[in-house]
mmCIF file of the C-alpha atoms, coordinates in Angstrom:
data_MODEL
# 
_entry.id   MODEL 
# 
loop_
_atom_site.group_PDB 
_atom_site.id 
_atom_site.type_symbol 
_atom_site.label_atom_id 
_atom_site.label_alt_id 
_atom_site.label_comp_id 
_atom_site.label_asym_id 
_atom_site.label_entity_id 
_atom_site.label_seq_id 
_atom_site.pdbx_PDB_ins_code 
_atom_site.Cartn_x 
_atom_site.Cartn_y 
_atom_site.Cartn_z 
_atom_site.occupancy 
_atom_site.B_iso_or_equiv 
_atom_site.pdbx_formal_charge 
_atom_site.auth_seq_id 
_atom_site.auth_comp_id 
_atom_site.auth_asym_id 
_atom_site.auth_atom_id 
_atom_site.pdbx_PDB_model_num 
ATOM 1   C CA . MET A 1 1   ? 56.480  -12.595 5.023   1.00 0.00 ? 1   MET A CA 1 
ATOM 2   C CA . PHE A 1 2   ? 53.959  -10.198 6.433   1.00 0.00 ? 2   PHE A CA 1 
ATOM 3   C CA . GLY A 1 3   ? 50.258  -9.975  5.558   1.00 0.00 ? 3   GLY A CA 1 
ATOM 4   C CA . ILE A 1 4   ? 47.722  -7.233  6.089   1.00 0.00 ? 4   ILE A CA 1 
ATOM 5   C CA . PHE A 1 5   ? 44.089  -8.090  6.758   1.00 0.00 ? 5   PHE A CA 1 
ATOM 6   C CA . LEU A 1 6   ? 41.397  -5.444  6.556   1.00 0.00 ? 6   LEU A CA 1 
ATOM 7   C CA . ASP A 1 7   ? 37.955  -5.868  8.099   1.00 0.00 ? 7   ASP A CA 1 
ATOM 8   C CA . VAL A 1 8   ? 35.547  -4.564  5.458   1.00 0.00 ? 8   VAL A CA 1 
ATOM 9   C CA . THR A 1 9   ? 32.394  -5.851  7.137   1.00 0.00 ? 9   THR A CA 1 
ATOM 10  C CA . GLN A 1 10  ? 31.051  -2.404  8.037   1.00 0.00 ? 10  GLN A CA 1 
ATOM 11  C CA . ARG A 1 11  ? 31.803  -1.025  4.591   1.00 0.00 ? 11  ARG A CA 1 
ATOM 12  C CA . LYS A 1 12  ? 30.073  -3.981  2.970   1.00 0.00 ? 12  LYS A CA 1 
ATOM 13  C CA . GLN A 1 13  ? 27.019  -3.531  5.186   1.00 0.00 ? 13  GLN A CA 1 
ATOM 14  C CA . ALA A 1 14  ? 26.907  0.174   4.345   1.00 0.00 ? 14  ALA A CA 1 
ATOM 15  C CA . GLU A 1 15  ? 27.074  -0.596  0.616   1.00 0.00 ? 15  GLU A CA 1 
ATOM 16  C CA . GLU A 1 16  ? 24.243  -3.129  0.917   1.00 0.00 ? 16  GLU A CA 1 
ATOM 17  C CA . ALA A 1 17  ? 22.134  -0.639  2.891   1.00 0.00 ? 17  ALA A CA 1 
ATOM 18  C CA . ASN A 1 18  ? 22.716  2.020   0.225   1.00 0.00 ? 18  ASN A CA 1 
ATOM 19  C CA . GLU A 1 19  ? 21.732  -0.397  -2.540  1.00 0.00 ? 19  GLU A CA 1 
ATOM 20  C CA . LEU A 1 20  ? 18.543  -1.308  -0.672  1.00 0.00 ? 20  LEU A CA 1 
ATOM 21  C CA . LEU A 1 21  ? 17.675  2.360   -0.155  1.00 0.00 ? 21  LEU A CA 1 
ATOM 22  C CA . ALA A 1 22  ? 18.352  3.170   -3.818  1.00 0.00 ? 22  ALA A CA 1 
ATOM 23  C CA . GLY A 1 23  ? 16.165  0.257   -4.900  1.00 0.00 ? 23  GLY A CA 1 
ATOM 24  C CA . GLU A 1 24  ? 13.344  1.369   -2.615  1.00 0.00 ? 24  GLU A CA 1 
ATOM 25  C CA . MET A 1 25  ? 13.547  4.968   -3.852  1.00 0.00 ? 25  MET A CA 1 
ATOM 26  C CA . SER A 1 26  ? 13.476  3.845   -7.485  1.00 0.00 ? 26  SER A CA 1 
ATOM 27  C CA . HIS A 1 27  ? 10.516  1.596   -6.762  1.00 0.00 ? 27  HIS A CA 1 
ATOM 28  C CA . ARG A 1 28  ? 8.607   4.426   -5.069  1.00 0.00 ? 28  ARG A CA 1 
ATOM 29  C CA . VAL A 1 29  ? 9.192   6.830   -7.970  1.00 0.00 ? 29  VAL A CA 1 
ATOM 30  C CA . LYS A 1 30  ? 7.891   4.243   -10.447 1.00 0.00 ? 30  LYS A CA 1 
ATOM 31  C CA . ASN A 1 31  ? 4.899   3.622   -8.192  1.00 0.00 ? 31  ASN A CA 1 
ATOM 32  C CA . LEU A 1 32  ? 4.038   7.320   -8.073  1.00 0.00 ? 32  LEU A CA 1 
ATOM 33  C CA . LEU A 1 33  ? 4.197   7.602   -11.863 1.00 0.00 ? 33  LEU A CA 1 
ATOM 34  C CA . THR A 1 34  ? 1.963   4.527   -12.163 1.00 0.00 ? 34  THR A CA 1 
ATOM 35  C CA . ILE A 1 35  ? -0.519  6.008   -9.691  1.00 0.00 ? 35  ILE A CA 1 
ATOM 36  C CA . ALA A 1 36  ? -0.592  9.367   -11.501 1.00 0.00 ? 36  ALA A CA 1 
ATOM 37  C CA . THR A 1 37  ? -1.392  7.571   -14.760 1.00 0.00 ? 37  THR A CA 1 
ATOM 38  C CA . ALA A 1 38  ? -4.076  5.451   -13.081 1.00 0.00 ? 38  ALA A CA 1 
ATOM 39  C CA . LEU A 1 39  ? -5.706  8.443   -11.399 1.00 0.00 ? 39  LEU A CA 1 
ATOM 40  C CA . THR A 1 40  ? -5.817  10.314  -14.720 1.00 0.00 ? 40  THR A CA 1 
ATOM 41  C CA . ARG A 1 41  ? -7.530  7.320   -16.326 1.00 0.00 ? 41  ARG A CA 1 
ATOM 42  C CA . ILE A 1 42  ? -9.980  6.954   -13.424 1.00 0.00 ? 42  ILE A CA 1 
ATOM 43  C CA . THR A 1 43  ? -10.851 10.669  -13.506 1.00 0.00 ? 43  THR A CA 1 
ATOM 44  C CA . SER A 1 44  ? -11.406 10.697  -17.271 1.00 0.00 ? 44  SER A CA 1 
ATOM 45  C CA . ARG A 1 45  ? -14.084 8.022   -16.915 1.00 0.00 ? 45  ARG A CA 1 
ATOM 46  C CA . SER A 1 46  ? -16.323 10.129  -14.670 1.00 0.00 ? 46  SER A CA 1 
ATOM 47  C CA . ALA A 1 47  ? -15.584 13.746  -15.654 1.00 0.00 ? 47  ALA A CA 1 
ATOM 48  C CA . ALA A 1 48  ? -18.095 15.408  -17.970 1.00 0.00 ? 48  ALA A CA 1 
ATOM 49  C CA . THR A 1 49  ? -15.916 18.405  -18.903 1.00 0.00 ? 49  THR A CA 1 
ATOM 50  C CA . LYS A 1 50  ? -12.240 19.246  -18.880 1.00 0.00 ? 50  LYS A CA 1 
ATOM 51  C CA . GLU A 1 51  ? -12.885 21.629  -15.969 1.00 0.00 ? 51  GLU A CA 1 
ATOM 52  C CA . ASP A 1 52  ? -14.480 18.804  -13.976 1.00 0.00 ? 52  ASP A CA 1 
ATOM 53  C CA . MET A 1 53  ? -11.588 16.533  -14.822 1.00 0.00 ? 53  MET A CA 1 
ATOM 54  C CA . ALA A 1 54  ? -9.026  19.126  -13.725 1.00 0.00 ? 54  ALA A CA 1 
ATOM 55  C CA . HIS A 1 55  ? -10.868 19.674  -10.420 1.00 0.00 ? 55  HIS A CA 1 
ATOM 56  C CA . GLU A 1 56  ? -11.327 15.977  -9.678  1.00 0.00 ? 56  GLU A CA 1 
ATOM 57  C CA . LEU A 1 57  ? -7.771  15.064  -10.646 1.00 0.00 ? 57  LEU A CA 1 
ATOM 58  C CA . THR A 1 58  ? -6.395  17.851  -8.449  1.00 0.00 ? 58  THR A CA 1 
ATOM 59  C CA . SER A 1 59  ? -8.508  16.617  -5.533  1.00 0.00 ? 59  SER A CA 1 
ATOM 60  C CA . ARG A 1 60  ? -7.225  13.086  -5.990  1.00 0.00 ? 60  ARG A CA 1 
ATOM 61  C CA . LEU A 1 61  ? -3.615  14.224  -6.170  1.00 0.00 ? 61  LEU A CA 1 
ATOM 62  C CA . ILE A 1 62  ? -4.084  16.199  -2.947  1.00 0.00 ? 62  ILE A CA 1 
ATOM 63  C CA . ALA A 1 63  ? -5.534  13.071  -1.331  1.00 0.00 ? 63  ALA A CA 1 
ATOM 64  C CA . LEU A 1 64  ? -2.525  11.154  -2.605  1.00 0.00 ? 64  LEU A CA 1 
ATOM 65  C CA . GLU A 1 65  ? -0.261  13.728  -0.967  1.00 0.00 ? 65  GLU A CA 1 
ATOM 66  C CA . ARG A 1 66  ? -2.031  13.103  2.347   1.00 0.00 ? 66  ARG A CA 1 
ATOM 67  C CA . ALA A 1 67  ? -1.481  9.392   1.891   1.00 0.00 ? 67  ALA A CA 1 
ATOM 68  C CA . GLN A 1 68  ? 2.213   9.960   1.222   1.00 0.00 ? 68  GLN A CA 1 
ATOM 69  C CA . ASP A 1 69  ? 2.487   11.907  4.476   1.00 0.00 ? 69  ASP A CA 1 
ATOM 70  C CA . LEU A 1 70  ? 1.252   8.818   6.290   1.00 0.00 ? 70  LEU A CA 1 
ATOM 71  C CA . ILE A 1 71  ? 3.919   6.671   4.668   1.00 0.00 ? 71  ILE A CA 1 
ATOM 72  C CA . ARG A 1 72  ? 6.798   9.115   4.992   1.00 0.00 ? 72  ARG A CA 1 
ATOM 73  C CA . PRO A 1 73  ? 6.104   11.958  7.464   1.00 0.00 ? 73  PRO A CA 1 
ATOM 74  C CA . LEU A 1 74  ? 7.883   15.228  6.735   1.00 0.00 ? 74  LEU A CA 1 
ATOM 75  C CA . SER A 1 75  ? 11.307  15.627  8.285   1.00 0.00 ? 75  SER A CA 1 
ATOM 76  C CA . GLY A 1 76  ? 11.107  17.115  11.749  1.00 0.00 ? 76  GLY A CA 1 
ATOM 77  C CA . ARG A 1 77  ? 7.411   16.401  12.099  1.00 0.00 ? 77  ARG A CA 1 
ATOM 78  C CA . LYS A 1 78  ? 6.357   13.662  14.464  1.00 0.00 ? 78  LYS A CA 1 
ATOM 79  C CA . SER A 1 79  ? 3.774   11.257  13.077  1.00 0.00 ? 79  SER A CA 1 
ATOM 80  C CA . GLU A 1 80  ? 0.718   10.556  15.190  1.00 0.00 ? 80  GLU A CA 1 
ATOM 81  C CA . ALA A 1 81  ? -1.167  7.423   16.057  1.00 0.00 ? 81  ALA A CA 1 
ATOM 82  C CA . ALA A 1 82  ? -4.242  6.805   13.939  1.00 0.00 ? 82  ALA A CA 1 
ATOM 83  C CA . LEU A 1 83  ? -7.308  4.630   13.724  1.00 0.00 ? 83  LEU A CA 1 
ATOM 84  C CA . LEU A 1 84  ? -6.999  1.715   11.320  1.00 0.00 ? 84  LEU A CA 1 
ATOM 85  C CA . GLY A 1 85  ? -10.172 2.660   9.457   1.00 0.00 ? 85  GLY A CA 1 
ATOM 86  C CA . ASP A 1 86  ? -8.967  6.237   8.968   1.00 0.00 ? 86  ASP A CA 1 
ATOM 87  C CA . LEU A 1 87  ? -5.591  5.021   7.734   1.00 0.00 ? 87  LEU A CA 1 
ATOM 88  C CA . VAL A 1 88  ? -7.189  2.743   5.128   1.00 0.00 ? 88  VAL A CA 1 
ATOM 89  C CA . SER A 1 89  ? -9.734  5.359   4.032   1.00 0.00 ? 89  SER A CA 1 
ATOM 90  C CA . VAL A 1 90  ? -7.121  8.091   3.502   1.00 0.00 ? 90  VAL A CA 1 
ATOM 91  C CA . LEU A 1 91  ? -4.888  5.771   1.489   1.00 0.00 ? 91  LEU A CA 1 
ATOM 92  C CA . LEU A 1 92  ? -7.744  4.638   -0.775  1.00 0.00 ? 92  LEU A CA 1 
ATOM 93  C CA . ALA A 1 93  ? -9.489  8.027   -1.149  1.00 0.00 ? 93  ALA A CA 1 
ATOM 94  C CA . PRO A 1 94  ? -7.632  8.985   -4.370  1.00 0.00 ? 94  PRO A CA 1 
ATOM 95  C CA . TYR A 1 95  ? -9.065  5.909   -6.135  1.00 0.00 ? 95  TYR A CA 1 
ATOM 96  C CA . ASP A 1 96  ? -12.698 6.516   -5.175  1.00 0.00 ? 96  ASP A CA 1 
ATOM 97  C CA . GLU A 1 97  ? -14.982 7.297   -8.094  1.00 0.00 ? 97  GLU A CA 1 
ATOM 98  C CA . LYS A 1 98  ? -18.285 9.128   -8.044  1.00 0.00 ? 98  LYS A CA 1 
ATOM 99  C CA . GLY A 1 99  ? -21.170 7.046   -9.302  1.00 0.00 ? 99  GLY A CA 1 
ATOM 100 C CA . ALA A 1 100 ? -24.226 5.016   -8.440  1.00 0.00 ? 100 ALA A CA 1 
ATOM 101 C CA . THR A 1 101 ? -22.138 1.989   -7.462  1.00 0.00 ? 101 THR A CA 1 
ATOM 102 C CA . VAL A 1 102 ? -19.871 2.029   -4.432  1.00 0.00 ? 102 VAL A CA 1 
ATOM 103 C CA . ARG A 1 103 ? -16.462 0.847   -5.624  1.00 0.00 ? 103 ARG A CA 1 
ATOM 104 C CA . ILE A 1 104 ? -14.439 0.936   -2.430  1.00 0.00 ? 104 ILE A CA 1 
ATOM 105 C CA . ARG A 1 105 ? -15.915 -0.262  0.854   1.00 0.00 ? 105 ARG A CA 1 
ATOM 106 C CA . VAL A 1 106 ? -14.004 -0.069  4.130   1.00 0.00 ? 106 VAL A CA 1 
ATOM 107 C CA . SER A 1 107 ? -15.482 -1.915  7.103   1.00 0.00 ? 107 SER A CA 1 
ATOM 108 C CA . VAL A 1 108 ? -13.025 -1.796  9.976   1.00 0.00 ? 108 VAL A CA 1 
ATOM 109 C CA . PRO A 1 109 ? -13.847 -1.703  13.709  1.00 0.00 ? 109 PRO A CA 1 
ATOM 110 C CA . LYS A 1 110 ? -12.231 0.934   15.888  1.00 0.00 ? 110 LYS A CA 1 
ATOM 111 C CA . THR A 1 111 ? -8.628  -0.237  16.146  1.00 0.00 ? 111 THR A CA 1 
ATOM 112 C CA . ASN A 1 112 ? -5.653  1.877   17.153  1.00 0.00 ? 112 ASN A CA 1 
ATOM 113 C CA . VAL A 1 113 ? -2.525  1.918   15.008  1.00 0.00 ? 113 VAL A CA 1 
ATOM 114 C CA . GLY A 1 114 ? 0.624   3.089   16.763  1.00 0.00 ? 114 GLY A CA 1 
ATOM 115 C CA . GLU A 1 115 ? 3.102   5.646   15.490  1.00 0.00 ? 115 GLU A CA 1 
ATOM 116 C CA . LYS A 1 116 ? 5.734   3.065   14.532  1.00 0.00 ? 116 LYS A CA 1 
ATOM 117 C CA . SER A 1 117 ? 3.415   0.529   12.921  1.00 0.00 ? 117 SER A CA 1 
ATOM 118 C CA . SER A 1 118 ? 1.343   3.043   10.932  1.00 0.00 ? 118 SER A CA 1 
ATOM 119 C CA . THR A 1 119 ? 4.209   3.733   8.532   1.00 0.00 ? 119 THR A CA 1 
ATOM 120 C CA . ALA A 1 120 ? 4.812   0.047   7.820   1.00 0.00 ? 120 ALA A CA 1 
ATOM 121 C CA . LEU A 1 121 ? 1.113   -0.747  7.364   1.00 0.00 ? 121 LEU A CA 1 
ATOM 122 C CA . ALA A 1 122 ? 0.562   2.311   5.170   1.00 0.00 ? 122 ALA A CA 1 
ATOM 123 C CA . LEU A 1 123 ? 3.438   1.196   2.984   1.00 0.00 ? 123 LEU A CA 1 
ATOM 124 C CA . VAL A 1 124 ? 1.884   -2.268  2.497   1.00 0.00 ? 124 VAL A CA 1 
ATOM 125 C CA . LEU A 1 125 ? -1.614  -0.902  1.765   1.00 0.00 ? 125 LEU A CA 1 
ATOM 126 C CA . HIS A 1 126 ? -0.143  1.674   -0.615  1.00 0.00 ? 126 HIS A CA 1 
ATOM 127 C CA . GLU A 1 127 ? 1.631   -1.113  -2.506  1.00 0.00 ? 127 GLU A CA 1 
ATOM 128 C CA . LEU A 1 128 ? -1.582  -3.140  -2.777  1.00 0.00 ? 128 LEU A CA 1 
ATOM 129 C CA . ALA A 1 129 ? -3.510  -0.103  -4.036  1.00 0.00 ? 129 ALA A CA 1 
ATOM 130 C CA . THR A 1 130 ? -0.838  0.658   -6.627  1.00 0.00 ? 130 THR A CA 1 
ATOM 131 C CA . ASN A 1 131 ? -0.959  -2.880  -7.971  1.00 0.00 ? 131 ASN A CA 1 
ATOM 132 C CA . SER A 1 132 ? -4.756  -2.853  -8.018  1.00 0.00 ? 132 SER A CA 1 
ATOM 133 C CA . ALA A 1 133 ? -4.837  0.432   -9.953  1.00 0.00 ? 133 ALA A CA 1 
ATOM 134 C CA . LYS A 1 134 ? -2.417  -0.997  -12.502 1.00 0.00 ? 134 LYS A CA 1 
ATOM 135 C CA . TYR A 1 135 ? -3.554  -4.614  -12.817 1.00 0.00 ? 135 TYR A CA 1 
ATOM 136 C CA . GLY A 1 136 ? -6.545  -5.304  -10.563 1.00 0.00 ? 136 GLY A CA 1 
ATOM 137 C CA . SER A 1 137 ? -10.083 -4.200  -9.801  1.00 0.00 ? 137 SER A CA 1 
ATOM 138 C CA . LEU A 1 138 ? -9.247  -0.501  -9.455  1.00 0.00 ? 138 LEU A CA 1 
ATOM 139 C CA . SER A 1 139 ? -7.970  -0.471  -13.046 1.00 0.00 ? 139 SER A CA 1 
ATOM 140 C CA . THR A 1 140 ? -11.500 -0.927  -14.438 1.00 0.00 ? 140 THR A CA 1 
ATOM 141 C CA . ALA A 1 141 ? -14.720 1.081   -14.116 1.00 0.00 ? 141 ALA A CA 1 
ATOM 142 C CA . CYS A 1 142 ? -16.737 -1.868  -12.773 1.00 0.00 ? 142 CYS A CA 1 
ATOM 143 C CA . GLY A 1 143 ? -14.182 -3.242  -10.312 1.00 0.00 ? 143 GLY A CA 1 
ATOM 144 C CA . THR A 1 144 ? -14.750 -3.150  -6.564  1.00 0.00 ? 144 THR A CA 1 
ATOM 145 C CA . LEU A 1 145 ? -12.564 -3.365  -3.482  1.00 0.00 ? 145 LEU A CA 1 
ATOM 146 C CA . ASP A 1 146 ? -13.595 -4.428  0.022   1.00 0.00 ? 146 ASP A CA 1 
ATOM 147 C CA . VAL A 1 147 ? -11.325 -3.962  3.030   1.00 0.00 ? 147 VAL A CA 1 
ATOM 148 C CA . SER A 1 148 ? -12.506 -5.559  6.259   1.00 0.00 ? 148 SER A CA 1 
ATOM 149 C CA . CYS A 1 149 ? -10.945 -6.414  9.599   1.00 0.00 ? 149 CYS A CA 1 
ATOM 150 C CA . ASN A 1 150 ? -11.258 -9.189  12.140  1.00 0.00 ? 150 ASN A CA 1 
ATOM 151 C CA . ALA A 1 151 ? -9.631  -8.762  15.551  1.00 0.00 ? 151 ALA A CA 1 
ATOM 152 C CA . GLN A 1 152 ? -8.671  -11.926 17.437  1.00 0.00 ? 152 GLN A CA 1 
ATOM 153 C CA . GLU A 1 153 ? -7.016  -12.439 20.834  1.00 0.00 ? 153 GLU A CA 1 
ATOM 154 C CA . ASP A 1 154 ? -3.425  -11.785 19.777  1.00 0.00 ? 154 ASP A CA 1 
ATOM 155 C CA . ASP A 1 155 ? -3.751  -10.940 16.093  1.00 0.00 ? 155 ASP A CA 1 
ATOM 156 C CA . VAL A 1 156 ? -5.521  -8.519  13.797  1.00 0.00 ? 156 VAL A CA 1 
ATOM 157 C CA . LEU A 1 157 ? -6.543  -9.727  10.340  1.00 0.00 ? 157 LEU A CA 1 
ATOM 158 C CA . VAL A 1 158 ? -7.159  -7.310  7.476   1.00 0.00 ? 158 VAL A CA 1 
ATOM 159 C CA . MET A 1 159 ? -8.845  -8.792  4.404   1.00 0.00 ? 159 MET A CA 1 
ATOM 160 C CA . TRP A 1 160 ? -8.352  -7.090  1.028   1.00 0.00 ? 160 TRP A CA 1 
ATOM 161 C CA . THR A 1 161 ? -10.844 -8.415  -1.549  1.00 0.00 ? 161 THR A CA 1 
ATOM 162 C CA . GLU A 1 162 ? -10.928 -7.348  -5.200  1.00 0.00 ? 162 GLU A CA 1 
ATOM 163 C CA . ARG A 1 163 ? -13.785 -8.222  -7.546  1.00 0.00 ? 163 ARG A CA 1 
ATOM 164 C CA . GLY A 1 164 ? -14.838 -7.273  -11.079 1.00 0.00 ? 164 GLY A CA 1 
ATOM 165 C CA . GLY A 1 165 ? -11.359 -6.535  -12.402 1.00 0.00 ? 165 GLY A CA 1 
ATOM 166 C CA . PRO A 1 166 ? -9.468  -8.041  -15.353 1.00 0.00 ? 166 PRO A CA 1 
ATOM 167 C CA . PRO A 1 167 ? -8.954  -11.829 -15.493 1.00 0.00 ? 167 PRO A CA 1 
ATOM 168 C CA . VAL A 1 168 ? -6.727  -12.878 -12.619 1.00 0.00 ? 168 VAL A CA 1 
ATOM 169 C CA . ILE A 1 169 ? -3.425  -14.518 -13.459 1.00 0.00 ? 169 ILE A CA 1 
ATOM 170 C CA . ALA A 1 170 ? -1.341  -15.753 -10.553 1.00 0.00 ? 170 ALA A CA 1 
ATOM 171 C CA . PRO A 1 171 ? 2.362   -14.920 -10.950 1.00 0.00 ? 171 PRO A CA 1 
ATOM 172 C CA . ALA A 1 172 ? 4.772   -17.834 -11.063 1.00 0.00 ? 172 ALA A CA 1 
ATOM 173 C CA . LYS A 1 173 ? 6.883   -16.254 -8.322  1.00 0.00 ? 173 LYS A CA 1 
ATOM 174 C CA . LEU A 1 174 ? 6.679   -13.197 -6.103  1.00 0.00 ? 174 LEU A CA 1 
ATOM 175 C CA . GLU A 1 175 ? 10.170  -11.864 -6.651  1.00 0.00 ? 175 GLU A CA 1 
ATOM 176 C CA . GLY A 1 176 ? 9.553   -8.184  -7.361  1.00 0.00 ? 176 GLY A CA 1 
ATOM 177 C CA . PHE A 1 177 ? 10.897  -5.451  -5.118  1.00 0.00 ? 177 PHE A CA 1 
ATOM 178 C CA . GLY A 1 178 ? 7.384   -4.447  -4.059  1.00 0.00 ? 178 GLY A CA 1 
ATOM 179 C CA . SER A 1 179 ? 6.532   -7.991  -3.003  1.00 0.00 ? 179 SER A CA 1 
ATOM 180 C CA . LYS A 1 180 ? 9.730   -8.337  -1.010  1.00 0.00 ? 180 LYS A CA 1 
ATOM 181 C CA . LEU A 1 181 ? 9.075   -4.963  0.604   1.00 0.00 ? 181 LEU A CA 1 
ATOM 182 C CA . MET A 1 182 ? 5.588   -6.012  1.728   1.00 0.00 ? 182 MET A CA 1 
ATOM 183 C CA . HIS A 1 183 ? 6.749   -9.336  3.158   1.00 0.00 ? 183 HIS A CA 1 
ATOM 184 C CA . ARG A 1 184 ? 9.648   -7.683  4.955   1.00 0.00 ? 184 ARG A CA 1 
ATOM 185 C CA . SER A 1 185 ? 7.455   -4.949  6.442   1.00 0.00 ? 185 SER A CA 1 
ATOM 186 C CA . MET A 1 186 ? 4.816   -7.401  7.613   1.00 0.00 ? 186 MET A CA 1 
ATOM 187 C CA . ALA A 1 187 ? 7.320   -9.729  9.264   1.00 0.00 ? 187 ALA A CA 1 
ATOM 188 C CA . ALA A 1 188 ? 9.884   -7.330  10.701  1.00 0.00 ? 188 ALA A CA 1 
ATOM 189 C CA . GLN A 1 189 ? 7.729   -4.397  11.762  1.00 0.00 ? 189 GLN A CA 1 
ATOM 190 C CA . LEU A 1 190 ? 4.253   -5.844  12.278  1.00 0.00 ? 190 LEU A CA 1 
ATOM 191 C CA . GLY A 1 191 ? 5.150   -9.314  13.493  1.00 0.00 ? 191 GLY A CA 1 
ATOM 192 C CA . GLY A 1 192 ? 2.859   -10.875 10.919  1.00 0.00 ? 192 GLY A CA 1 
ATOM 193 C CA . THR A 1 193 ? 2.402   -12.291 7.451   1.00 0.00 ? 193 THR A CA 1 
ATOM 194 C CA . ILE A 1 194 ? 0.813   -11.460 4.109   1.00 0.00 ? 194 ILE A CA 1 
ATOM 195 C CA . SER A 1 195 ? -0.807  -14.105 1.909   1.00 0.00 ? 195 SER A CA 1 
ATOM 196 C CA . PHE A 1 196 ? -2.325  -13.921 -1.579  1.00 0.00 ? 196 PHE A CA 1 
ATOM 197 C CA . ASP A 1 197 ? -5.156  -15.883 -3.175  1.00 0.00 ? 197 ASP A CA 1 
ATOM 198 C CA . TRP A 1 198 ? -5.510  -15.441 -6.938  1.00 0.00 ? 198 TRP A CA 1 
ATOM 199 C CA . SER A 1 199 ? -8.957  -16.984 -7.390  1.00 0.00 ? 199 SER A CA 1 
ATOM 200 C CA . ALA A 1 200 ? -11.069 -16.731 -10.539 1.00 0.00 ? 200 ALA A CA 1 
ATOM 201 C CA . GLU A 1 201 ? -13.307 -14.144 -8.836  1.00 0.00 ? 201 GLU A CA 1 
ATOM 202 C CA . GLY A 1 202 ? -10.415 -11.815 -8.073  1.00 0.00 ? 202 GLY A CA 1 
ATOM 203 C CA . LEU A 1 203 ? -7.422  -11.263 -5.845  1.00 0.00 ? 203 LEU A CA 1 
ATOM 204 C CA . SER A 1 204 ? -7.795  -11.686 -2.092  1.00 0.00 ? 204 SER A CA 1 
ATOM 205 C CA . VAL A 1 205 ? -5.057  -10.665 0.316   1.00 0.00 ? 205 VAL A CA 1 
ATOM 206 C CA . THR A 1 206 ? -4.898  -11.428 4.026   1.00 0.00 ? 206 THR A CA 1 
ATOM 207 C CA . LEU A 1 207 ? -2.731  -9.359  6.344   1.00 0.00 ? 207 LEU A CA 1 
ATOM 208 C CA . ARG A 1 208 ? -2.146  -10.980 9.724   1.00 0.00 ? 208 ARG A CA 1 
ATOM 209 C CA . MET A 1 209 ? -0.526  -8.720  12.299  1.00 0.00 ? 209 MET A CA 1 
ATOM 210 C CA . SER A 1 210 ? 0.391   -8.900  15.942  1.00 0.00 ? 210 SER A CA 1 
ATOM 211 C CA . LYS A 1 211 ? -2.083  -6.807  17.926  1.00 0.00 ? 211 LYS A CA 1 
ATOM 212 C CA . ALA A 1 212 ? 0.708   -5.641  20.236  1.00 0.00 ? 212 ALA A CA 1 
ATOM 213 C CA . ARG A 1 213 ? 2.949   -4.633  17.319  1.00 0.00 ? 213 ARG A CA 1 
ATOM 214 C CA . LEU A 1 214 ? 0.077   -2.826  15.588  1.00 0.00 ? 214 LEU A CA 1 
ATOM 215 C CA . ALA A 1 215 ? -0.568  -0.691  18.643  1.00 0.00 ? 215 ALA A CA 1 
ATOM 216 C CA . ALA A 1 216 ? 3.110   0.152   19.174  1.00 0.00 ? 216 ALA A CA 1 
# 
């Protein structure tokens, strides 16, 4: 009796990689639709006329396009290193509203973000902003967001603090694709961690990254 054994390891790995890519693409498309809806709602709160709304919404969508370029540079175009404060400001610019109260405050010392790490960090910040626009402080007119940074010897800590949004309800488990994507990016590409604190005052997120990885 003769038997034939086939090694399907590579094929299995390729199938799993394709499934992961398809899941990420689907998640990104849903995120973009959510953001477009949120930006329309945000713009309608401050625009006095339909012309103003059209102008402001167009400006925000252009800012969103710039943010997308940070996350996924165009094919054939080399991404460049950036400053952490600039990276955060560009990503959050579409959600900024004109008014007497400052809604989004970014206080980050001059810190370099390398070409490789900028994509991973932009992805994480983009995910946080999407969730905030849908569920958190950026979903309401009176909500605020503070992003600050604390550099230590070997690590860089970025604190994301939301206040004034809807009542905070901590999820039973963080099993969504977006959550897994953030944890994977922080650990694998930035040598760090992400932690969440759903307090009564609002969501607080701490990103801890390796200083060496961030500059790479």
